[in-house]
N, C-alpha and C positions, 0 to 999 in steps of 0.2 A: 505494501500499501504506499503510496506517495505522502511524505510527510506533508499533511496540512499545515503544522504549525511553522516549518520553514516557510512553505510556498506564500502564506498569508503575512508573514513578518517581513519576508524579501521584498513582497511587493509594497507592502507599506513604508518600509524604508528607505525601496530604490526612489521615490520621491524626492526625500530629503538629498541623496546622494546625486539626483540626476539636475535637480537644481544648483547644488553648487558647481557643480562639474561644468554645465553651462554659464552660469553667473564669470566662474573664473577664467573661463577662455574669453573672455572679452572685456573683465577688470583691468585697467592701468595698473602698473607696478606699482606698490604704496614707497610711499619715502620714508623717511629714517625711524626706525619703529623706537615708542618710548618703553618705558616700563610695562611688560606683558600686565603685571597685577593692578595697575592702573588704569587698563585701556578699558573703555565705555564705547555703547554704540550710540551712535545721535540718529534722529529720524528728526529731521524739521526742528532741529534746536532741541528737541524733546530725547530722556534718556531713555533705551530701550532698557526694561527691568531685567535684574540679573536673574530672575526666575525664568523670564524668555531667552533668554541666552543659554543659561545652562540646561533647559531644555533640547534646544536647538542643537548644540554643541553634544547632548548627550544623542539624539538621534545621529546626527553624522558620526557620531563611535561606532554606532551598532552598524550602520550601513555600508561603512568601510573602516573596518579595524586597521588596515594595513595604510590606509593613508593618514586615519587617525594618530598615528606613532608620531606625525610631523607636526602636531600641535605645540612641543616643546620648541619649535624654530618660530620666533618671532615673527617673522617676515608669513609665515605661511598661515601662522593663528591669528594674525591682522587679516588676511584674505576669508579666512572663516567669517570672522566677525562682520567683515563687509556683507556677507553673504546672507549673514543673519538680518541686517540692516536692509538690504534688499527686498528679503521676505516680509518684512515689515512696511515699505516700501510700497509694494505690490497689495499689500493687505490693505494699506490706506488708500490707496487710488483705485482698487477694486469695489471697496464700498462706498465711495465717494460716486462711483459710475452707476452703483446699485446692482453691480451683477450677483448680489445671490438673490435676484427676483428674476433673474433672466431665465429661459428654457433651457439654454446652454448652461447654465452655472446648476441647474435643479437636475439636469440629464447625467451631468457629470458628478453629481452628488449620490445619484442612484447607483453608479457605477462603483463607488468605491464604499458604498456605505456598510455592504459586507466584510469589508475587511475594518473598518472602522468598528463595527461591532466586535468583530473577532477580539480586536484589540482590547476594548473595554473592557469585554467578558474575561479574556484572557488575564488582564490584568487584575481583574477581581478574583481571580480565581486563585492567585499567587499571593495576593497583597499581603496575607495576614500568614506569615509562619513563625511558631513560635518556639521559643529555645527549645521547650520539652517535643514540639517535632524532630528538631536538629540533632538534640541527645539521642531520640528514638533511632533514628536515620544512624547516626555517628555506632549505637552499640551492635545493630545490626550488621554494618558493614565491618566491624571490628571482629564480631562475633563469627563474621565469613570468612575473615581473612584468619583468624585464628584454625580455625576448621578445613581450610582449601588446602588441597594436596600438592607439594610443589617436587618440580621433577627436575633432576641434575643432567643434564645433558650433554654430550658432545656428538659430533658429528664429521663425515670428512666427505666436502664437496666435491667433484670432479665436472667436468665438461660433458663427456660422455657415456653410453651405456658400458663400452668396451672398456675403458679405464675403470668404471667403479666393478665392473667384473672382474678385475684383475686386482685391485684392493680387496675384494671380498676373499676371492681365492690365497691371499696371504694372510688375512686373519684365518681362515679357515684352516692354516697349516700351525697359529698358533703366535703369530709377528703380533707386536704390542700396537693397540689400537692408536694411541696419543702420537708413536714415533712417525707412523705412517700419514698420520693426518698433518704433521709437520711437514711431511715429506711431499705429500700428492696434492693436500687439498687446495681450492682456490680461493676459500672466504679468508680475507685479509681478516677481518676480526677475530676468528679465534685459529686460523692455521698455525701463529705461534704459541699458541697455550695449548697445544694437541687437540684441536676441535673443541675445548671447551666452550659450551654456550652458558655455565653457570645455571643457577638456581631462577627457575620460572613456574606459573601455573600450567605451562603448555599451549596456553590460548593466544599467545602471541606471534606463533610460527603460523606458516601460510597452512591450509585445512589438511593437503596431503602428510606435509610433514608432521602435523599435529596427530592425525588418524593412524600412522603408522606408529607415532610415540606412544600411546596409548595400549599398543598392542603389546609392548613392549614388558619383560618382568626383569627388574633391578640385576644389572650384570650384563643383561644380553642384548645385540646388538640386531641391524634388519639385517637377513641373509641376502634379502633380495632388497637392489639399489631403489631409492624412492624417485620417481621423479617431479621436480616441479620445474616452475618455473625459471630458476636460478641454475637449474642442472640436475646431476644424480647424485643422492646421497647414501650415505651410511650412516646410520642413527644409532647411537648406544645411549642408553639408558644407565646413566652410572650409579645413580643413587633417588631414594623418595622419602619426603618426610611428610608430617602436616604442620601446615602453619608457618610464616614466614620466620625469617633467620633475623631482620629489623625490629625493630618494636615497632607496634603501631602509633602513628604521632597523635600528639594530644589534643583534645576537641578544639580547642583554641587555635590552632596552627590550621585546621582544616573546617573551621565554621563557615567562611565565604563559598568553598569550592560545595561544602554540605548545601549550601541555600539553593546557588546555583543548580543542583543533582536534584534536590527537591522540588524545585522550580520548573526543570524540566519535566517531571515525571507527572507533577500536578498540569503542565500544560496539555501532555500526551494524553492523561485521563480524560482532560476535558472535552479533548476533539473525538475522543473513542467514545464518551460517553454520548455526544449529541452525534457522531454517526448511527447509533444505536438507534437514538430517541427519535430522530426523524427518520429511520430505516433507508438509509441512502444505497442504493444500488445503480448498477450499469447492466442493463440487459442487451 
């Protein structure tokens, strides 16, 4: 199923980014930039409120995270503020012309109403996330981490099946896995370490690799080379354990990430429930 959340948010945010890009393309280069902290936006001599500026900049950050990294650049920041001023100027001019009463405006409003309603309802669904909810999520994740099976994995990666079969033949004769990895593996990240990929839950590997890994027992290796987009692997399961070897981070250290994750889960649930409530089907 297409991610409705991302699609709707992208449609809403793209308007902010599109406006900024359009204005930036024709705006004249700014003069020397004063202290960024003291900058204000004025339209017809009236200062644009800090709340409006902050909201506009937050929308810009959401719409274009990569470009937003340049906001620490005084010249770039000034251009963004100018675009905020231009938005307010367009709003003022449009109100003077009475555009909000025209058929064109009402038609455009109908087009974006679903997006606006979705954003408002979504904001309402995630507006109240208590510390209790975050702590509950934290304890859930901590318990899961403490009970997750971990795998210490090594592998030998080669380009062709013929090369892989030759390595397999040497292993069958008792050759040392780490020694062969150092000699034949083309994986730059693990070659010097004898093929060692360290500990993981096994989910971060490509599907073919993970599937083969799950069939191994401690100390065994794949006797049939495993083909992936990287080449051919001989995979060895060195050891297993339950729980991570590193302490789970303290609640305060991951609180902001937990909040984002809970918001994502609530948003996903909102759209799933809406789809069921209105029986959305395509035939």
